[in-house]
N, C-alpha and C positions, 0 to 999 in steps of 0.2 A: 791479630792473627786470624786468617780465614782458613777453613778446611771444610770438606764435605761432611755433613752431619752423620753419614752412614758409611764410614770407611771400612776397608776389609777387616774381617774378623768380628763384625757385629751383625746382628740380625736387624731386619727392618720390619716394622709393623705394617702390613699391607692394608689392613682394614681398621686402622686406629680410630677411635672416637674423636670427635671434634674437641679441641682444647677447652678445658674448663676454666673457671675464673682463677686468677692467681691470688694466693693468700700468703703474704709475706709477714712473718711475725713482727710486730711493732719494734721489738728489741733489736731486730736485725737492721733497722733503718738508722744509719750512723750519720745523721745530719747534725747541724750546729746545736740544735736544742738537745739532742741526745748526748752530745759531748759535754755540754754544760751540766746536765743531770748526772752524768758519770763522774765529773769532777767533784760534785757535792757528795756523791756516794763514797768516793774514794777517801775524802777527807773525814767523813763522819762514820765510816763503818770499820768493822773488823772482819777479816777474811780468813778462810782456811789457807789459801795460797795467794801470794802475789807473784806474778810472772813478769820478769823483766826481759823485754825484747820482743818486738813485733814482726820478726821474720817468720819463716815457715815453721821453725822449731817452736818458738814461743807461742805462735798462734795454735800450733798443734797441741802444745801442752795445755793451753787454756781450754780448748775444746775437749780434750781428754778428761781433764779434771771436772769441768762443768757438767759434762755428760754423765759423770759418776755421782753427781749430786753435791759436789763440793762448792763452796762459795769461792769465787775466783775474781781477782783483779788482774788485768793485763795492761801494762803501760809500755809505750814505745817513744824513744827520744825524738824521732823525726816522723816519717810517714810509715804506714804499713808497708813492709817489704822494701824499705828505702835502701837497705844495704845489699848483702849478698843475694837475698831472695828475689831481687828484681833484675839481677845481672848474671844469671847462670847461662848455661848452654841451652836452656829451654827443653831439656830432655828428661824423660822418665825412663830410666834404663837400668839394667843390671850391671853394666860395665864389662864389656867383652875383655878388656885388657886385664881385669882382675882375675880372670880365669888363668891367664898366662902366669900370673903371680901366685896361682894356686889358692886364691882366697875364695874357695867355693862357698863358704858360709855366707859371706857378704853378697855374692852374686845371687845365691838362692833367695836370701832375704829380700833383696831389692826387686827381683823378678816377681816374687809373691806380692809385694806392694804395687808393682806395676799392674798386675792383673786386677787387684782391688780397685785401683784408681780408674782403670779403663772401663771396667764393667759394673762397678757398684758405686764407688764413692764420688767420682767426678767425671762421668762420661762426656759431659758438655765441655770440659776444659782440657781433657787429655785425649789425644787421638793417635792411632797407629801411624807410623811413618816407615816406608821402606828405605833401606840403605843398601848401597852397592859397595862391596869391599873388593877393590881391584887386586888381582894376583900378579906377581912378577915372575914366579918360577913355576914350571909346568907340573912337576910331580910332587916333590916333598911339601911345597907350600900349600897346594890344594888339599893334600891329605892332612897336614898339620892344622891349618886354619879351619878346614872343613870339619875336623873332629871337634874343634873348640866350639864352632857355631852349632853343631849338632847337640853338644852338651848344653849349650846356652838355651836351645829350644826345649830340651828335656827338662832343664831346671825351671824353665818358664811355665811349664804345665801344658797339658794337652789342650789344644784348640784355643789357647789364650790369644795367639796371633798366628797368622799363616806361617808355615814352616819355611825354612831356608831353601834356596835352590842354587845349584851349581850352574853357571852360565859359561858358554864358550866366549871367546873374544868377540866373535861376530854378534852374538846375542847381547853381550854387554854393551857394545858400541851402538847397537840399535836402540837400547834403552837409554844410553847416555852418550849421544853423539858428541858432546863437548869433550870427551876424553880423547887423548892422543892415542893412536893405535899402538905406538911403541911403548906406552906406559903400562900395558897389561897384556897378559897372555890368556886371561879369562877373569872370572869374578864370581863372587858369592853374593847372592841377594838375601837379606834377612830383614826382620822387622823389629823396631823398637817403638817408642812413643814420644810425642812432644807435648809441651804444656806452656801456656802463658804463665810463667812463674808468679808474676806480681798479682795477676787476677786470681790465681789459685790461692795465694796467701791471703789476699783480701777476703776471699770467700770463706776461708777457714775462720778468719776473725769474725765475720758476720754470723757464721754458723755458731761459733762460740758464744757470741752475744745473744743469739736466739735461745741458746741453752742456759742462759742466765749469767754469763760472765760480764763483768763491768769492764769496758774497754775504753782506752783513751790514748790517742797519739799525741805527739808534740809534748810529751811529759817525760822529762829526763830524770832518772834516778841520780841523785848527787851524794847519797850516803846511805848507810845501813843503820837501822835502829838496833841497838844492842842492850840487852839486859844481862849484865855479866858477860859471859862468853857467848850467850845465845843470841842469834839474830831473830828479832821479833817484828820486823817490818822494814820499811824504807822511808827515806825522806826524798821527795821528788819536787821538781820545779816545772810549773806550767810555762812552757816557752812562748806561749801566746800572750800571757798577762804578766809573767814574772813572779806570780804567787807561788809560795812553797806549800807543800802538802805532806803531812805525815800519814802514812798508810800502815796500819797494823795488820799483822798476819801471823798465823801459827807457823807457817813455813814460807820461805822465799825461794823461788827457782830462777836461776839466772840462765837465760838462753840468748846470750849476747854475742855468740860467734867470735869474731876476731877481737872483741872487747872483753873476753872472758877474764883475762889477766887483770884488767882494771877493776872488775868486780871484787876479785880476791884482795886487791890492794885496799879496799875500803874496810877490811876487817881490822879489828883492834890490834895494837902491837902485841906480839907474842903469840898470835893465832897462827894456825898452820896455813901459810900462804904458798906452800909448795904443792906438789902433786901434779895435777893436770896442767900441761903447758900447750899453748896453741900458737902456731905460726901461720902467718898470712901468705897465701900464694895468689899472685895477681893473674887473672884470666881476662884477656882482651878478645872481643869479638867484633867483626865488621859485618855490615849488611850491604849486599850488592843486589841490583835488580834481577828478577827471575830470568829476563831475556839475556843476561850476560853469561849464563851457564845453561846450555841446552841439555837438560836431563829430565827424565821422568822419575828419578829416584834421588834421594839423598846420597851422600858419599861419606865413607870413612876411610881415611888415609893414615898409614903408619908413618911416623916421623922418627928421627933418631932417638928422641927421648920419650915420646908419648904418641898420641893420636890426634888427628885433625878431622873435624866434622864439617860437612857442608849440608846444612839442614834447611828444608823448605819452610818458608815462613811467609804466608800470604803472597804478596807481590815480590818478595825478596828471598834471597838465600842468606842464612847466617853462616859465616865462616869463622871457626874458632876451634881451639882456643890456645892462648899462650899459657905458660906455667912457670912463673918466676917469683922468687921470694920478694916480698914487699915489706918494708919497715918504715914507710913514710905515712902521710895522712890517711887514716883508715876510713874516714867518712867519705872522702872523694878520691878514690884511686884514679890515677891519670894514665891514659894511653899515650905512648910516645910514637914518634915516627919509626923507631926501631921495632916496636911491636907490630905496626902496620906492615912494614917491610917483611918481617918474619912470616906473617900470615900470607901475604901475597906470594912470597917465594915458595912456601910450602905447597899452596894450592896450585900454583902455576907449573909445578913439576908434572902434573898430569893433564893439563888443559891444552886443547888445540889453540884457542885464542887466549893468551895470557891476560889476566886482569891487571889493571893499573889503578893508581890512586884515583883517577877520574871516575872509576866505576864505583867507588865507595860512597854510599849514601848515608850510612850511619855507623857510629862507633860507640861501644860501651865497654866499660872495664869494671870488674868486680873482684872481690877477695874471697877465697875459699879459706875457711877455718880448719886447718889441718892439725891433727895431734902430732906433736913433735916427738921424734924418735932419734935414733942414732944416725940416720941418713943426713947428708949435707944438702940434698936436693929435694925441693918440695914435691917433685913429681913422684917421689918414692915414699913420702910420708903417708901415714895411715888415713884411709877414708872411712874407717870404722869410727864409731862414736864412743864416748866415755861419759859416765855419770859419777861425780865425786861429791863428797860432803866436806868442804873445807872447814866448816864450823857448825855447831849445833844450830839447827833451824835453817841452814842454807844448803841448797843443792845447786850444782852447776852442771849443765849438760853441754857438750861441745863435740866438734868433729862431725863425722857422718856425711851422707849424701842427701841432696834434696829429695831423692826418691824415697828414702827411708825415714823421713821426718816423723811419720806416725809411730814407728817403733821407738825412735828417740823420745818422743813425747810420752809414750806409755812407760818407758823405763824411768824417766825422770819423775813422773807422778808416783810410780810405785816406790821409788826411793824416798821421795819426800813424805809419803804417808805411811811408811812402814811402821813407824812408832807413834803415829797419831792415835790419840786415845778415843777412837771411834771406829766403827766398821766402815770400810771404804769398798765400794763395789769394784769389781774388775773392769778393765778397759772395755768400752763398747764401740770404739771408733772404727773397728774393722767392719761394722755393720751399719754405720751411720752415714747415709748419703749427705753430701754437702748441699748447701742452699743452691737450688736450681737444677739439681741432679735427678730427683725423683720424677719419673715420667718423661724424661728427656727424649728417649728414642721415639716414644709415641708422638710427642709434639713435633720432633724433627720430621716425622713422616707426613706431617700436615703443612710443610713449609710452603707448598704451592698455594694452598688455601689461605694461609696467613698472608702471602704476598698479594693475592687477589683482594682480600678484605682490606688490607692496609694501603694498597696502591703503591707499595714499594717493590723494587725488583727482587727476584728470587735470590740473587747474589747478596743483596743487603740483608734479607731475612736469614740466610745462611751465616753471614757475618755476625748478626746479633745472636743467633742460636749458639754459636761457638764461644760467645763471651758471657751470655747471661742464662743460657739453658731455659728452664721453664719460667723464668722471670720475664721472658720476651713479651708476652701479652701485656704486662704492666707498662713496658716502655711504649708499646703500640697504642695503649689507651691514652698515654700522655700526648702522643703525636695527634691522636684523634681530637683531643681536647684543645690542642694548640698546634695547628699544622706547621707552623714555622719550625717546630722542633724536629720535623722530618727532613729538614734541609741539611745538605752536607756541610761540614765545617770548612770554612775557607782555608785553602792551602792543604787540606787533608780530606779529600772527598770520600775516602773509604769510611769515615766516621760521621755520625749524625749529631746534630746539635743536642738532641735529647740525651746522648751519652755523656756529654760534658755536664749538663744540668743534673743528671742522675748521679754523677760522681760526687757532686756537692750535697745533694739532698739525701742520698742513701748510702754512699760508699766512703764517707769519712774524709774526702778531699778537703784540705784546708787552704791550700795554696795552688797557684797556677802550675807550678812544677809538678805537683801531685797528679794533676789531670793530664798534662802533656807527656809525662814520663812514665807513669805507672797505671793510671786508670785507662789511658790509651797509650800507644807507643809512637805518637806523633813525633816525639823528640828524636827518634832514631830511624823512623820509617820515611821521613821526608828529607829531601836533599838540603833544604835550608834549616834543618834541625828544629822545625816548628816555629820559626820566627814569624812567618806570615800568619800562622794560626793563633799566635799568642794573644793579641788584642781581642780578636773575635771571641775566643774562648773565655778570656777574662770578663768580657761584657756579659757572657752567658751565666757565669757562675757568681759574678760579683753581687747581684741582688740576693742570691741565696745566702751568701756568706756575710752579707752586711757591709760590703766594701764601700767606702767613700770614693769619689774621683781620685783623691790622693792615694788611697790604698791601691786602686786599680793601676794607676800609673807606676807605683812602686813595684807591684808584682810583675808587670811587663818589663820594667827596667832590670829587675833582678834576673829575670829569665834571660833577657838579652845578654847581660853580663856573664851569666853562666855558660851560655853557648859560646860567647867570644873566648872565654877562658879555656873551654874544652878544645876549641879549634887551635888555640895557641899552644896548648900542651901537646897536641898531636903533631905539631910542627917541630917539637923539640927532639933531640937525638936520644935521650936516655931518661931513666926514671926520675932522677933528681931535678933535672931542668924541667921535665914535664910536670912534676909535682909543684914546683915553684910557680909555674904558669897557671896551673889549675887553682892554686890558692888565691889567685887574684879575684875570684868570684865570691862575693859575700853570700852568706846563707840567709835565705829570706826569713827563716824562723827567728823570732826576736827573743834572744835570751837576755832579758833586761837586767839580770843580776851580774852580767859580765861587764867589765869596765869598758 
């Protein structure tokens, strides 16, 4: 994702000092040697907490607990943010529609978290974004929606972001010429924020590791250790080697999202397996080129059941989302042609030039873990979170919004340590900038100087700043030492070779898909879904990860099969046929204990 490092609502340092040397804590470097060391520590140590699940909530739990001085292990079955946390709408927001549902507490909480992320915790990863909300009725709707947006601004805090503005139809069309004149009588412009969710989650993991957490991906929990009714740890399997690991802990926290019910199913017979129930709602998004929608602002459109966002994302717009119940493969939710038709139909209601399937360059599908209630529709299930204790020693946290991950993490750690026989410090994460955040605005003010020194275009420096923050000088040092790393990646010229290498040396990428799908967004930002980039990237990361020529060929073939299966699923009319097509792609992670 690219964005200006000094967006509206932020101050710029006009006389910032030259950037100093970058000091990255050694524990935050998640390369192959670090993973090997982590596996040894997991097998041989006893922890205060074992956290299951490497999405944003689990990563947040690990950081919260480690920053309180607790010993923490964090394990993830696939890659960091491989599930819901890399497939969201990329928004940090309060949720305007929750005001209409009178859920003021949820909105206030989320807007408070938005302000923290924008201005303190992750200003390099979270950026303000303007949205235009078209109005269809002249009097009552402007008053009704206007009052809601005014309350949204008020709950968000003074000067957190620019205030909303009422626009005439002429002013709205000047801002967004792509809109049909008969689709609106006026509009309201307001601000929210966007995030690269996968990078943010990864940065949480690295920050937790820097704080002392032992972290390992591609480690699947296959059972709970039990001493009588009490959970005293987990049994896990390293999916890279097939080895099994017993990890002992005073408390276990499950932050597994749509897999929460599976975790409760590991409890002994007779244990309380009721309580918290999670249902999965599928959300599909499409990416279209920026030139296909002529607008200087994002859009938010009301639909019959929910809302539709059109979100600026580098050279693209993200259009989403759907909201349908999903009870099929949770690891790889599939988008169908019906999903794509729905998104195109909804957005075309307001566009002068309708979008077609030919405009779609990328597609992704994710699952929201919603707390089940009385409603039959997932669009009305709760976005609030819950923390439960199904058994002594086990805490499960689920539900919630991406934006409120930090609150969920705090509540989970509080619950897990309430009866721990030691003093536990209160949560510190509201005041703890993530890796790459401290000094970001000062460094961003030096982007022209960085460009001159590195020989890279200013736009490339901006791209790096929005992804790595104050770690950018480290990447530039690597390019200086090996100029070939400053070359664009074949098939994805917005990304540099150094970014692929850094993904393997420092960011915990173990497989080609990790790099193309989550460390970068090449898999959805290029029309060929990253096929042209696959082999060049594999050749960049292979030496770091110790791949043989056979390994490299297997990684590229697995990726090719994954893309083929996704394309086949998107040609299917409904969820079941799409799911069947998507299951045709093997998972590159080798679970050797499986038959």
